[in-house]
C-alpha positions as CSV (number, residue, x, y, z in Angstrom):
1,X,28.4,9.3,-13.9
2,X,29.4,8.6,-10.1
3,X,27.4,9.4,-7.1
4,X,29.3,12.1,-6.3
5,X,28.6,13.9,-9.3
6,X,24.9,13.8,-8.4
7,X,25.3,15.0,-4.6
8,X,28.1,17.9,-5.7
9,X,26.0,21.3,-6.8
10,X,27.2,24.8,-7.2
11,X,28.6,26.0,-3.9
12,X,28.8,21.9,-2.3
13,X,31.5,19.4,-3.5
14,X,31.2,16.1,-2.3
15,X,34.3,14.1,-3.7
16,X,33.8,10.1,-3.8
17,X,36.2,9.5,-0.7
18,X,34.2,11.7,1.5
19,X,30.6,9.1,0.4
20,X,29.8,6.4,2.5
21,X,27.5,3.7,3.3
22,X,27.6,0.3,5.1
23,X,26.6,-3.0,3.1
24,X,23.2,-4.4,4.2
25,X,24.6,-8.1,4.1
26,X,27.9,-8.1,6.3
27,X,27.7,-4.5,7.8
28,X,30.9,-3.0,6.8
29,X,31.7,0.5,6.3
30,X,32.0,1.4,2.7
31,X,33.8,4.5,1.0
32,X,32.8,4.5,-1.9
33,X,36.1,5.4,-3.5
34,X,37.3,2.3,-2.4
35,X,35.0,-0.3,-3.7
36,X,34.5,-1.7,-6.8
37,X,32.3,-0.2,-9.5
38,X,30.5,-1.5,-12.6
39,X,29.3,0.9,-15.3
40,X,26.8,0.2,-18.4
41,X,25.0,2.4,-20.1
42,X,22.5,4.1,-18.0
43,X,23.2,1.7,-14.6
44,X,26.1,2.3,-12.2
45,X,26.6,-0.2,-9.5
46,X,28.6,0.1,-6.6
47,X,29.5,-3.8,-5.0
48,X,30.9,-4.7,-1.2
49,X,34.3,-4.5,-1.0
50,X,34.3,-8.2,0.4
51,X,31.8,-9.8,-2.4
52,X,28.5,-9.7,-0.7
53,X,27.1,-8.1,-3.6
54,X,25.6,-4.4,-4.8
55,X,25.6,-1.5,-1.6
56,X,24.0,1.5,-4.3
57,X,22.8,1.4,-7.7
58,X,22.3,4.2,-9.9
59,X,20.2,4.2,-13.0
60,X,19.1,6.8,-15.1
61,X,15.2,7.0,-15.6
62,X,12.7,9.6,-16.1
63,X,11.7,10.9,-12.5
64,X,9.2,9.3,-10.7
65,X,10.0,6.2,-12.5
66,X,10.9,3.8,-10.0
67,X,11.0,3.6,-5.9
68,X,14.3,5.3,-5.2
69,X,16.2,8.5,-4.3
70,X,15.9,10.7,-7.3
71,X,18.5,13.1,-8.2
72,X,18.5,14.7,-11.5
73,X,17.4,12.4,-14.0
74,X,19.0,8.9,-11.9
75,X,17.4,6.6,-9.6
76,X,19.7,6.1,-6.7
77,X,19.0,2.5,-5.1
78,X,20.4,2.4,-1.2
79,X,19.6,-0.4,0.6
80,X,21.6,1.2,3.8
81,X,22.0,5.2,4.9
82,X,23.9,6.9,2.5
83,X,25.8,9.5,3.9
84,X,28.4,12.2,2.6
85,X,30.8,15.2,3.9
86,X,30.9,18.3,1.5
87,X,34.3,20.0,1.5
88,X,32.7,23.4,1.2
89,X,30.7,25.2,3.5
90,X,29.2,23.3,6.6
91,X,31.4,20.2,7.3
92,X,28.8,18.0,8.7
93,X,27.6,15.0,7.4
94,X,24.5,15.0,5.3
95,X,22.4,11.6,5.4
96,X,19.9,10.1,2.9
97,X,18.0,7.5,4.2
98,X,17.5,3.6,3.0
99,X,15.5,3.7,-0.4
100,X,14.0,0.5,-0.1
C-alpha cells in the first residue's frame, strides 16, 4: 500500500510522483516517488532523502484509533502539510494539513 493508493479514487488518479511534503527537520521539499520507503505488515514509512527521519507514516488501524488523518483503514501521520495533484479532473493541488 502506498499513499497514492489512498489518495486515488474513481475519477481521480494520484500518482506517487504527484505527492509531496516537506521534511520537518531540514525543510526540503520531498516528492514521495523519490524518497526511501520501508514497508512492514501494516506499516509504511516514507523517509527524508537526506536521512533526517520519517516524513510520512501510514499505519493500518481501525478508524478512530489514532490521532492522524484517516484514509480508508489507514492512519496517515504527516508532520508537515501533504500536497497532491490529481492527473484527472481539476488540476489544482490538494493540501492536507499536518496530522500532529
